[in-house]
N, C-alpha and C positions, 0 to 999 in steps of 0.2 A: 535546586541551584541556587547558590549565593547571587546576587545581585552582580552585575559589571561595574555597577555605579559605586558601591560599596567601597569606602580605601580601609587601610588598616594600618593601627597605631600596635608597636610593641614597648612593652616599656621594662627595662631591667636594671640590673645593679646588683651590688651586693647586699644581701640580706639586711633589713633593720637600718634599712638607710631612706628610709619614706617613700618609698614604691607603693604602699596602699596609700600614702595619703594623697598622690600623684593622680593615682587611679580614682580615689573619689572626687577629687575637684574636677577631672576630665569628664566622668560620667555627670557630674551634675548639668553639664552643658547638652542642650536640646538637640544637637545634630551628632551628640556621643555617644555609646553605649558600651556595655564592656559587663565583666561581672568579678569573680575572684582569680584565683589562678588555675591556669588549666592544666599545668604541671608537665605534659608531658611533650612538649614543642622540643627542649634540649636535647630529650631522647630520640624524637622521630629525628631531628638532623642530624644525629649521628647516622642512625642506618642511611637516611638519603647520601651523606657524603661517603659511605661506603657503597652505595650503590652507583655514584655517577664516577667513581676512581676507573680511569680506562682500563684496569684487567677486568673488572666486572663487568663494564661497559662492552668488551669483547666477550667475556663467556656467557653471558646474557643477552648477547642480540638477535638471538631468536623471540626474547619476549617485550625487549624495547629498545630505541635508540634514546639518547640523551635528550633529543628534542620531546621525544612522546615520554619519557620518563618525568621531565620538568612539567610537562602541560598536567598529568596525572597528580602529580605530588601538589600542585598549586590549586588544582581543584579539592585534593583531599584533605589540604588543611584547611582552606575556606570553609569545606563544609562541615568541618568538625568544630569551627568556630562560630558559625553563625546557623546552625540547626535549630537553635529554639528563640531564634529574633527575628522581628519583621525588618527584613533589610532595605524594605523601601521606605521606611521611618527616618533612617538614620544615614549622615555622611560617614562619620567612622564607626569601627569597634574597636575597642582597646582591649587588649590582651597582655595582663600583669603577671608575670614569673619573674623575680629576682635573675633565675639562672639565664633567661634570654638573652644576658649579654654574653653568655657563651658560644652563640650560637648566631649572633647579632648581623654578622656578613653574610650569613649562609641565608637569613629570613630574609634579609632586603633584595638579595640576588633570586630567590625564588619566587617572591612575592614583589613583583614592580611596584604595584599602586600601595607600598606601605612606607610607613616611616618609623625612627625608632629615636624613643625619650631613654633615655641614660640618667639614673638619681643618683647621688654620690654625696658620702656624706664623712665627715672627720673620721679616717677609722679607730680612731681610740674611745668616738662615741659610740660606734659600732660594736665594738668589745664588750662597754659598759650595758649597752641595750642587751647584748645575748647573755650577758651574766645575769642579768636581771630574769631573761628567758628561763636558764639552768635554775635559778633559784625557784622560781613558780614551778617549774616542771618536776623538782625536788619533792616541794609539799604535795605535791598529787601522787607521789611516788613513780613517774614517771622519768625512763632512761633517755636522755638526748646522743643521738648517734654521733653528733661531731663535738668536739674539745674547742677550747677557747684557740686554742693554737690552730685549730682548722680555719676558724672564722678568719683571723687573723691573714693567714695564707690565701682564704677565700677573696677578703679585699683586695690583697695586691693583684691576687688573679685579675679579677673583675675589674679592678684601676688600669692593669695593663691591657687588658680586651678591648677596653675603649680607646685609650689612647692607638694603639694599632688600627682600631675602625678610622679615626679621625684621620691617619695619615691614607688611609683608602680614598683615592680622588675618586673614585667611580661612584663613591654613594655621597659626596657633596651635597650639603643642601637636602639629605635624606634624616638628617639624625641630630641631636640636641641632648646636653648636658644640661642637667637641673641640679642645681647644688641646693642641697638641704637647707642648710643655714640661711642663704640668700630667699628661699621659700617661706621660712617660717617669721625671717625678719622682716620681710616685705613680701607679702604673699600675690596683691594685686600686681604689682610690677612684673613678678616672676610668673605668672599667670597670662599677662598683655604678651609677654617674650614668648611663651610656649602657644599660645592660640594664634599669634602671628606666624609661627614656626607651621602650624598645622592649616594655614590662611582659613581661620574661620573667626567672625568676631568673638571677641570677649563679651560674657554675660553676668551681669554683677552678681546673679544669685549662685555664682560659682563659688563665691565666698562665706554663702550662707551653708554652712554644715554642723558637724557637732551638735549641739542638742537640737538645733532647728531642723536639721535635717539627718536624722540619726542611723539611717541606712539605704544610702543608695546604693550599694550593692548586693545586699541580701546576703551577707556572710553568716555563716555559721561559724562563731568563733569558738576557740575552744579553751580560752582565758588561759592558755599558757603563751602561747605567740604573740597572742592579741587580745587584751582584756577588754570588756564591754567599757570602761572607762577610758581606755586610752584610744577606742575606736571612734567614742563619743567626743570626744574633748574637742574645744577651739581650737585655731591654730596658735600655737604658742611657743615661745624661744626657752620654754623650762628645760628641755633634753642637751641644749648647746653647752660643750665644755663639761657634762657630767662625769665625764673620764676623771677629772683632775679630782674629784672626792671620793668616785665609787672604786678607782682602781688601787691594790696594793702598791707600794713602791718597787717589787718585785714584778709586776705585770705592767708597771709603766716601764721599767726597764726594758723587759723582755718585749714586751709588742711594737714598744716605739723602735726598739734597733730592727724588728723584724718588716716594719712598715715605713722606715723614715725615710728610705728615697721615693716611696711612691706619695708619703704627706708632702713630700718637697714639690714634685711636680703636680701638685694638684693645689699648689700656695697655702697650707697649712702649715702654721707655724710648729717647725721642730729645732731641736738644739743641733748644731752641727756634731755635738759629741755622737749622739746616736747612728748620723749618716756616717760617720769615720768608723764607729762600730760596726754599723752594717757591713761598710765595703771589707773591714779588716775580719770578719768572720766568714764573708763568701770568700774571699780571697786564700784564707787559710782553708776552708772546704775545699777549693778547686784544687790546692797544695795536695792536699791529703788522699784526694779522688787519685791522683795520677800516682801515686803511688803501690 
């Protein structure tokens, strides 16, 4: 049985946005534990959402009520996350899977003693980073399931989901947005904000990672999504605005058009040309769909 005192941190955001960096910095705290990506929480939350639909609650009433189901699921998720840790040693366990953003409200609802950390980054740099992943995969003879366009749409959807979460007053004070660019430009200040959100004192050694603390998460690196060099490097700003030289002109046109509205909502600089083009294409698409 998991400790009733242990609290939960769920980290999410579009992949390639810095979620692993945030997890590393958190787990360096003496009161926080965690590891790699559990992977299955979004899938489990889809099953959970189906089971609590009114139709299924009625059909399955012999087996469970909503209250019974919520209690069982709460314990189930906690047991999965804590089965291999000493729950008496820590105050928080942090689970980092980017796709957690797509079930953030469900997780906060199901686990009342939890908080959510959303990590976001300029979508164009997300695309740039994914291009490098795709290149490394090709060099290893591996085929990636998602295309660059898929990642642009995923970034849009992740950004939208967090905006929706922020509108839900029920979860006020239980979520925080961490901007990747702010984190690497001023890591201490970003960590101070994050630790204040978690109501834990900041510890100076949280900023000692990279070569000084190579593997706080004990991850098995695949050298495609994460290389050893990337994982062990110190915090730096080298990857900010890399898209300007990494993306071709056609990619800049296509993906800035796709992401324009969300880029503006998150205060990333984007030309009004792309916003107008985005809105025009969307209007034409709606018009054609009615014919």
